[in-house]
C-alpha positions as CSV (number, residue, x, y, z in Angstrom):
1,M,99.7,58.1,69.6
2,N,100.4,56.3,72.9
3,Y,98.4,56.8,76.0
4,K,100.2,54.7,78.6
5,E,99.6,57.4,81.2
6,A,95.8,56.8,80.9
7,I,96.3,53.1,81.8
8,K,98.9,53.4,84.6
9,N,96.5,51.8,87.1
10,N,97.8,48.3,87.9
11,I,94.4,46.8,87.0
12,F,95.2,47.3,83.2
13,K,98.5,45.4,83.5
14,V,96.5,42.5,85.2
15,I,94.0,42.6,82.3
16,S,96.8,42.7,79.7
17,K,98.6,39.7,81.4
18,S,95.3,37.7,81.7
19,A,94.4,38.3,78.0
20,N,97.9,37.2,77.0
21,Q,97.4,34.0,79.0
22,L,94.3,33.3,77.0
23,N,95.9,34.4,73.7
24,L,93.3,37.2,73.3
25,D,93.6,40.9,72.3
26,S,91.9,43.3,74.7
27,Y,91.1,47.0,74.8
28,V,89.7,49.5,77.2
29,I,86.9,51.4,75.3
30,G,84.3,54.0,75.6
31,G,83.6,56.3,78.6
32,F,86.9,55.7,80.4
33,V,88.9,56.8,77.4
34,R,86.6,59.8,76.6
35,D,86.7,61.0,80.2
36,Y,90.5,60.7,80.4
37,L,90.9,62.9,77.3
38,L,88.4,65.4,78.8
39,K,90.3,65.3,82.1
40,R,87.0,64.6,83.9
41,G,88.7,62.8,86.9
42,D,89.2,59.2,87.8
43,A,86.7,56.8,86.3
44,K,84.8,54.4,88.5
45,D,83.5,52.3,85.4
46,I,85.8,50.6,82.9
47,D,84.6,48.8,79.8
48,I,86.9,46.1,78.4
49,V,86.4,44.5,74.9
50,A,88.0,41.2,74.3
51,I,88.5,39.8,70.8
52,G,87.0,36.5,71.9
53,S,85.2,35.6,75.2
54,G,84.7,38.5,77.6
55,I,83.4,36.2,80.2
56,A,86.5,34.0,80.0
57,L,88.7,37.1,80.3
58,A,86.8,38.3,83.3
59,K,87.3,35.0,85.1
60,Q,91.0,34.9,84.3
61,V,91.4,38.5,85.6
62,A,89.7,37.5,88.8
63,K,92.2,34.6,89.3
64,N,95.1,37.0,88.8
65,L,93.8,39.6,91.3
66,P,94.3,39.3,95.1
67,N,91.3,38.0,97.0
68,T,89.8,36.7,93.7
69,P,86.8,39.0,93.4
70,K,83.4,37.5,92.5
71,V,82.6,37.6,88.7
72,Q,79.0,38.3,87.8
73,V,78.2,36.6,84.5
74,F,75.3,37.8,82.2
75,K,75.2,34.9,79.7
76,T,72.3,36.4,77.7
77,Y,74.4,39.4,76.8
78,G,77.8,37.7,76.8
79,T,79.1,40.0,79.4
80,A,80.7,39.7,82.8
81,M,81.5,42.2,85.6
82,L,83.7,42.3,88.6
83,R,84.6,45.0,91.2
84,H,88.2,45.8,92.1
85,N,88.8,48.2,94.9
86,D,86.2,51.0,94.1
87,I,86.2,50.3,90.3
88,E,83.5,48.4,88.4
89,I,84.9,46.6,85.3
90,E,82.7,45.2,82.6
91,F,84.0,42.7,80.1
92,V,82.4,41.9,76.7
93,G,83.5,40.0,73.6
94,A,83.8,42.1,70.5
95,R,80.6,41.8,68.6
96,K,78.4,43.1,65.7
97,E,74.7,43.8,66.1
98,S,71.6,43.8,63.9
99,Y,68.2,45.0,65.0
100,A,64.5,44.3,64.4
101,K,62.4,47.4,63.8
102,D,60.2,46.9,66.8
103,S,62.9,46.2,69.4
104,R,66.1,47.7,70.8
105,N,67.4,44.3,71.7
106,P,69.9,43.4,69.0
107,V,70.8,40.1,67.4
108,V,74.4,39.7,68.4
109,E,77.3,37.9,66.6
110,H,81.0,37.6,67.3
111,G,82.9,40.3,65.6
112,T,86.2,42.3,65.3
113,L,87.2,45.4,67.2
114,Q,86.1,47.4,64.1
115,D,82.7,45.8,64.3
116,D,82.5,46.7,68.0
117,Q,83.5,50.3,67.4
118,N,81.0,50.6,64.5
119,R,78.2,49.6,66.9
120,R,79.1,52.4,69.4
121,D,76.7,55.2,69.8
122,F,79.0,58.2,69.3
123,T,82.5,58.8,67.9
124,I,83.7,60.1,71.3
125,N,82.6,56.7,72.8
126,A,84.3,54.6,70.1
127,L,87.8,55.4,71.2
128,A,89.8,52.4,72.4
129,I,93.2,51.9,74.0
130,N,95.1,48.7,73.2
131,L,96.0,46.5,76.2
132,S,98.1,43.9,74.4
133,E,101.7,43.6,75.6
134,A,103.1,44.6,72.2
135,N,101.0,47.7,71.7
136,F,100.2,48.7,75.3
137,G,98.7,52.2,75.3
138,D,98.2,52.7,71.6
139,I,94.9,54.5,70.8
140,L,92.5,53.4,68.1
141,D,90.3,56.2,66.8
142,P,88.6,55.2,63.5
143,F,86.0,58.0,63.5
144,N,88.1,61.0,64.5
145,G,86.6,60.9,68.0
146,I,89.6,62.8,69.4
147,Q,88.9,65.7,67.0
148,D,85.2,65.6,67.9
149,L,86.2,65.9,71.6
150,K,88.3,69.0,70.7
151,D,85.5,70.5,68.6
152,K,82.9,69.6,71.3
153,I,80.7,67.7,68.9
154,I,78.4,64.7,69.4
155,R,78.3,62.6,66.2
156,T,77.4,59.0,65.4
157,P,80.1,56.8,63.9
158,L,77.7,55.5,61.1
159,D,74.5,56.8,59.6
160,P,72.6,58.5,62.4
161,D,69.2,57.4,61.1
162,I,70.3,53.8,61.5
163,T,72.1,54.4,64.8
164,Y,69.0,56.0,66.4
165,S,66.4,53.8,64.8
166,D,68.3,50.7,65.9
167,D,68.4,51.8,69.5
168,P,66.3,55.0,70.1
169,L,67.7,55.4,73.6
170,R,70.8,56.7,71.9
171,M,68.8,59.9,71.0
172,M,68.4,60.6,74.7
173,R,72.0,59.7,75.3
174,A,73.1,62.2,72.6
175,I,71.1,64.9,74.3
176,R,72.3,63.9,77.8
177,F,76.0,64.0,76.7
178,A,75.4,67.4,75.0
179,T,73.9,68.6,78.3
180,Q,76.6,67.1,80.6
181,L,79.6,68.1,78.5
182,N,78.1,71.3,77.0
183,F,78.8,69.9,73.5
184,K,76.8,70.5,70.3
185,I,75.0,67.7,68.5
186,E,76.2,67.6,64.9
187,T,73.5,69.0,62.5
188,E,72.7,65.8,60.6
189,S,72.7,63.8,63.8
190,L,70.3,66.3,65.4
191,N,68.0,66.2,62.4
192,A,68.0,62.4,62.6
193,I,66.8,62.6,66.2
194,T,63.9,64.7,65.0
195,R,63.1,62.2,62.2
196,N,63.2,59.2,64.6
197,A,61.7,60.9,67.7
198,E,58.6,58.7,67.8
199,R,60.8,55.6,68.1
200,I,61.5,56.5,71.7
201,K,58.1,54.8,72.4
202,I,59.8,51.3,72.2
203,I,62.2,52.2,75.1
204,T,61.2,51.2,78.6
205,N,60.3,54.0,81.0
206,E,62.9,52.8,83.4
207,R,65.7,53.5,80.8
208,I,64.2,56.8,79.9
209,V,64.1,57.9,83.5
210,V,67.8,57.1,83.9
211,E,68.6,59.6,81.1
212,L,66.2,62.2,82.5
213,H,67.9,62.0,85.9
214,K,71.3,62.5,84.3
215,I,70.0,65.6,82.4
216,L,68.4,67.0,85.6
217,E,71.6,66.4,87.6
218,S,73.7,68.3,85.1
219,K,75.0,71.9,85.6
220,T,72.5,73.5,83.2
221,P,69.5,71.1,82.7
222,S,67.7,73.4,80.3
223,I,70.2,72.5,77.5
224,G,68.8,69.0,77.5
225,F,65.1,69.8,77.9
226,L,65.3,72.4,75.1
227,L,66.9,69.8,72.8
228,L,64.3,67.2,73.8
229,E,61.5,69.7,73.0
230,K,63.2,70.9,69.7
231,T,63.6,67.3,68.4
232,G,60.0,66.3,69.4
233,V,61.2,63.6,71.9
234,L,59.8,65.5,74.9
235,K,56.2,65.2,73.9
236,H,56.4,61.4,73.9
237,I,57.9,61.2,77.4
238,L,56.8,64.3,79.3
239,P,53.7,65.7,77.5
240,E,52.8,67.6,80.8
241,L,55.8,69.9,80.1
242,T,55.2,70.5,76.4
243,A,51.6,71.3,77.2
244,L,53.0,74.4,79.0
245,K,54.5,75.8,75.8
246,G,53.2,78.8,74.0
247,I,51.6,82.1,74.7
248,D,47.9,82.8,74.2
249,E,46.5,86.3,73.7
250,I,42.9,87.5,74.1
251,E,41.9,91.2,73.9
252,G,45.6,92.2,74.1
253,Q,46.2,90.2,77.3
254,R,48.9,87.6,77.3
255,H,50.5,85.2,79.8
256,K,54.1,84.2,80.0
257,D,55.3,81.0,78.3
258,N,55.3,78.6,81.2
259,F,57.5,76.0,79.5
260,Y,60.5,78.4,79.1
261,H,59.8,79.8,82.6
262,T,60.0,76.3,84.0
263,L,63.4,75.7,82.4
264,E,64.7,79.0,83.9
265,V,63.5,77.8,87.3
266,V,65.2,74.4,86.9
267,D,68.5,76.2,85.9
268,N,68.1,78.6,88.9
269,I,67.6,75.8,91.4
270,A,70.5,73.8,89.9
271,K,72.8,76.6,91.1
272,H,71.8,76.0,94.7
273,T,71.1,72.3,95.2
274,D,72.2,68.9,93.9
275,D,69.0,67.3,95.3
276,L,67.6,65.4,92.4
277,W,64.0,65.4,93.8
278,L,64.0,69.1,94.5
279,R,65.1,69.6,90.9
280,W,62.2,67.3,89.8
281,A,59.9,69.6,91.9
282,A,61.2,72.6,90.0
283,L,60.6,70.9,86.7
284,L,57.0,70.0,87.6
285,H,56.0,72.9,89.8
286,D,53.8,74.5,87.1
287,I,52.4,71.5,85.2
288,G,49.0,72.2,86.7
289,K,48.8,75.5,84.7
290,A,47.9,73.9,81.4
291,P,44.7,72.2,82.6
292,T,43.7,75.2,84.8
293,K,44.3,78.0,82.3
294,R,41.2,80.3,82.0
295,F,40.5,83.8,80.6
296,S,38.0,86.3,82.0
297,K,37.5,89.9,80.9
298,K,37.7,91.1,84.5
299,V,41.0,89.6,85.5
300,G,42.6,88.2,82.3
301,W,44.5,84.9,82.4
302,T,44.2,82.8,85.6
303,F,45.5,79.4,86.7
304,H,43.4,78.9,89.8
305,G,44.2,75.8,91.8
306,H,47.2,74.9,89.5
307,E,49.2,73.8,92.6
308,F,46.6,71.3,93.7
309,E,46.0,70.1,90.2
310,G,49.8,69.8,89.6
311,S,50.3,67.8,92.8
312,K,47.8,65.2,91.6
313,M,49.5,65.1,88.2
314,V,52.8,64.3,89.9
315,Y,51.4,61.0,91.1
316,H,50.1,60.0,87.6
317,L,53.4,61.1,86.0
318,F,55.6,59.1,88.4
319,K,53.3,56.1,88.0
320,R,53.4,56.2,84.2
321,L,57.2,56.5,84.2
322,K,57.6,53.8,86.8
323,M,59.3,56.1,89.2
324,P,59.2,55.5,92.9
325,L,55.7,56.1,94.5
326,N,57.3,56.5,97.9
327,D,58.5,59.4,100.0
328,K,60.4,60.8,97.0
329,M,57.1,61.2,95.1
330,K,55.3,62.6,98.1
331,F,58.1,65.1,98.6
332,V,57.8,66.3,95.0
333,Q,54.0,66.5,95.4
334,K,54.3,68.6,98.5
335,M,56.7,71.0,96.9
336,V,54.4,71.4,93.9
337,F,51.3,71.8,96.1
338,M,53.0,74.5,98.3
339,S,55.1,76.1,95.6
340,S,53.2,79.4,95.6
341,R,52.8,79.8,99.4
342,P,56.1,81.6,100.2
343,I,55.7,83.8,97.1
344,V,52.3,85.1,98.4
345,L,54.0,85.7,101.8
346,A,56.8,87.6,100.1
347,Q,54.3,90.0,98.4
348,D,52.4,90.9,101.6
349,M,53.2,92.0,105.1
350,V,54.6,88.8,106.7
351,T,52.5,87.9,109.8
352,D,53.6,85.5,112.5
353,S,50.4,83.5,111.9
354,A,51.1,83.0,108.2
355,V,54.7,82.0,108.9
356,R,53.6,79.5,111.6
357,R,51.2,77.9,109.1
358,L,53.9,77.7,106.5
359,V,56.4,76.0,108.9
360,F,53.7,73.7,110.2
361,D,52.5,72.6,106.7
362,A,56.0,72.3,105.1
363,G,57.5,70.6,108.2
364,D,61.1,69.4,107.6
365,Y,60.9,70.7,104.0
366,V,60.5,74.4,104.6
367,E,64.1,75.2,103.6
368,D,63.6,73.2,100.3
369,L,60.4,75.0,99.7
370,M,62.1,78.4,100.1
371,T,64.9,77.3,97.8
372,L,62.3,76.4,95.2
373,C,60.4,79.6,95.5
374,E,63.5,81.8,95.2
375,A,64.4,79.9,92.0
376,D,60.8,80.6,90.8
377,I,61.6,84.3,90.5
378,T,62.5,84.8,86.9
379,T,61.5,88.4,86.3
380,K,63.9,90.4,84.2
381,N,62.9,93.6,86.0
382,P,65.9,94.3,88.4
383,R,63.7,96.3,90.8
384,K,61.1,93.5,91.0
385,F,63.8,90.8,91.3
386,N,65.5,92.6,94.2
387,K,62.2,93.3,95.9
388,Y,61.2,89.7,95.9
389,H,64.5,88.4,97.1
390,N,64.7,91.0,99.9
391,N,61.2,90.0,100.9
392,F,62.2,86.3,100.9
393,K,65.0,87.2,103.2
394,I,62.4,88.7,105.6
395,V,60.4,85.5,105.3
396,R,63.5,83.4,106.1
397,D,64.4,85.5,109.1
398,K,60.8,85.3,110.3
399,I,60.8,81.5,110.0
400,I,63.9,81.3,112.2
401,E,62.3,83.7,114.8
402,V,58.9,81.9,114.9
403,E,60.6,78.5,115.0
404,E,62.7,79.4,118.0
405,R,59.8,80.9,119.8
406,D,56.8,78.7,118.9
407,Q,58.4,75.4,117.8
408,V,55.6,74.5,115.4
409,R,57.6,72.5,112.9
410,N,56.0,69.0,112.9
411,F,54.4,69.8,116.3
412,Q,51.7,67.7,117.9
413,P,49.1,69.5,120.0
414,P,50.3,69.6,123.6
415,V,47.1,67.8,124.6
416,S,46.8,64.3,123.2
417,G,43.6,62.5,122.1
418,A,44.1,60.1,125.0
419,E,44.1,63.0,127.5
420,I,40.9,64.4,126.0
421,M,39.2,61.0,126.2
422,E,40.2,60.6,129.8
423,T,39.2,64.1,130.8
424,F,35.7,63.8,129.4
425,N,35.2,60.1,129.7
426,L,34.9,59.8,125.9
427,K,35.3,56.9,123.5
428,P,36.8,57.6,120.0
429,S,34.5,60.3,118.5
430,R,34.4,63.4,116.3
431,E,34.5,65.6,119.4
432,I,38.1,64.6,120.0
433,G,39.0,65.8,116.5
434,I,37.1,69.1,117.0
435,I,39.0,69.8,120.2
436,K,42.4,68.9,118.8
437,E,41.8,71.0,115.7
438,A,40.7,74.0,117.9
439,I,43.9,73.7,119.9
440,K,46.1,73.5,116.7
441,E,44.4,76.5,115.1
442,A,44.7,78.6,118.3
443,I,48.5,77.9,118.4
444,L,49.0,78.6,114.7
445,E,47.0,81.8,115.0
446,G,49.1,82.8,118.1
447,E,46.0,82.9,120.3
448,I,47.7,80.6,122.8
449,P,51.3,79.5,123.3
450,N,52.4,76.1,122.3
451,E,52.3,74.9,125.9
452,H,50.3,72.2,127.8
453,A,48.7,74.5,130.4
454,A,47.2,76.9,127.8
455,A,46.1,74.0,125.6
456,Y,44.5,72.2,128.5
457,N,42.5,75.3,129.5
458,L,41.3,75.7,125.9
459,M,40.4,72.0,125.8
460,L,38.1,72.5,128.9
461,K,36.5,75.6,127.3
462,K,35.9,73.8,124.0
463,G,34.5,70.7,125.8
464,E,32.1,72.9,127.7
465,Q,30.9,74.5,124.4
466,L,30.3,71.0,123.0
467,G,28.3,70.1,126.1
468,L,30.8,67.5,127.3
469,K,30.9,66.6,131.0
470,L,34.1,66.2,133.0
471,N,35.1,62.7,134.2
472,A,34.0,62.6,137.8
């Protein structure tokens, strides 16, 4: 079969010409071919295999391109990369690999195209299109990858136990592709992931997180997390999640399975936001429930303080996985810590004071928090579901009303610490904090408007109560 249409972009003609000048055969392989056959849009990454030196081919291609783009060479891996327009092209010499048991870094030798296709992770990624002048556009499909694409199957080219044991990251890649493409992992391949699950421990956390992000960013993330849990991989990378699994029963009282509930929340939020970190917040919003779970005869199962405990766990989880400990982590912490606040508001009569405090505490993230809490409603009772969502609409309307009137989002008390110090001739002291806190509380409670004159009068009153004297 000929696929010249797939390689109509002029860059492929330049690669073909360059390979011919070096007397090499070259092929486009992997994701580009797969995504073309799946009609997934224009690829921004292209992998080229040369039967010979990939680095030499990259340099020759650069010479034949206008403006001679810079070639990045990675000698250790025998690869090179260049950018052309908005496309990233990676070149590698065909190779065969062998692995030591305690490492995913292979011993690499020069090989044939067949050797290179054998080392690929899945049949759908082993497809190659010939770029030689004589056979330009011919497809090479030694493992029936085209049929697997049609059947929506993830399968390894060779023995899956060897494929996964050699490079255990491939287990997560199988699950990630199954999630992104909504494919099924072939039974023997899935069983092999279960058998080799513990091997994931030799993979760096950074590489694991890349795959977790791609699963989280997919249309239905639960597909991936259910497979990670089913195969036993999840307990090695996110034990905080597997700790939520299961239902305990004492004296006829049960609680819901917080693991499956969490996955419902993640799928719900994926319908409304592409924000990766808000999806992380949905995934972790209940992790504090495992360590705070208690049973008492009076009230049954409780999870008191799970939001506070969960927010502390977020830091340790991010640190362990070598994820950023910056504003992204703090955002997830804040969402987890505040995750129940709007739900409580939606159950009660919504007071202006409660909404002012919600807006003040959530700051710029109040819309994200509301999105998370609406996703958190997973009840199958239509009456309860509609009631919650109607109440959330009331809370949202109230937020807009309070915001317009009181302007409390990220507000600073109208009277500054410097003004308090000057008024009472004070040096830095706890009295200043007491007065500022009193003003903040009075504004949030609606006792005074968020205005300087009212705050100044309260400052004078509070100063008098503290026995402070006005600056003469």
